[in-house]
C-alpha positions in Angstrom: 0.0 0.0 0.0 1.4 3.4 -0.9 1.8 6.1 1.7 -0.9 8.2 0.1 -3.4 5.4 0.1 -2.5 4.5 3.7 -3.1 8.1 4.7 -6.5 8.2 2.9 -7.5 4.9 4.6 -6.6 6.3 8.0 -8.6 9.5 7.3 -11.6 7.4 6.2 -11.4 5.3 9.4 -11.2 8.5 11.5 -14.2 10.0 9.8 -16.3 6.8 10.3 -15.2 6.5 13.9 -16.1 10.1 14.6 -19.6 9.7 13.1 -20.2 6.5 15.0 -18.6 7.8 18.2 -16.0 4.9 18.2 -12.3 4.8 18.5 -10.6 4.6 15.1 -9.1 1.2 16.1 -12.6 -0.2 16.3 -13.2 0.5 12.6 -11.7 -2.1 10.4 -10.3 -1.3 7.0 -12.8 -3.5 5.3 -15.8 -3.3 7.7 -19.1 -2.7 5.9 -20.3 0.5 7.6 -24.0 -0.2 7.6 -24.0 -4.0 8.3 -21.0 -4.5 10.6 -20.9 -1.2 12.4 -24.7 -0.5 12.5 -24.5 2.8 10.7 -27.9 4.4 10.3 -28.9 6.2 7.1 -28.4 9.6 8.8 -24.9 8.6 10.0 -24.2 7.3 6.5 -25.1 10.7 5.1 -23.0 12.5 7.7 -20.0 10.3 6.9 -20.4 10.9 3.1 -20.6 14.6 3.7 -17.4 14.6 5.8 -15.6 12.4 3.3 -16.5 14.8 0.5 -15.2 17.7 2.6 -12.0 15.9 3.6 -11.1 14.8 0.0 -12.5 17.8 -1.9 -15.1 15.7 -3.7 -18.0 17.8 -5.0 -21.5 17.0 -3.6 
């Protein structure tokens, strides 16, 4: 894994952990957010918004 991809993966993990009020270590790299972590539709929307902001993706 390249350093850039590793940083992106860590940032995604931090965002999901923040939205779900978990520690980043509790969010696995390949955990399905909705199924494994119990993410609601509102939490999913919040995570997507934060990811767009963090990575500069247009809405």
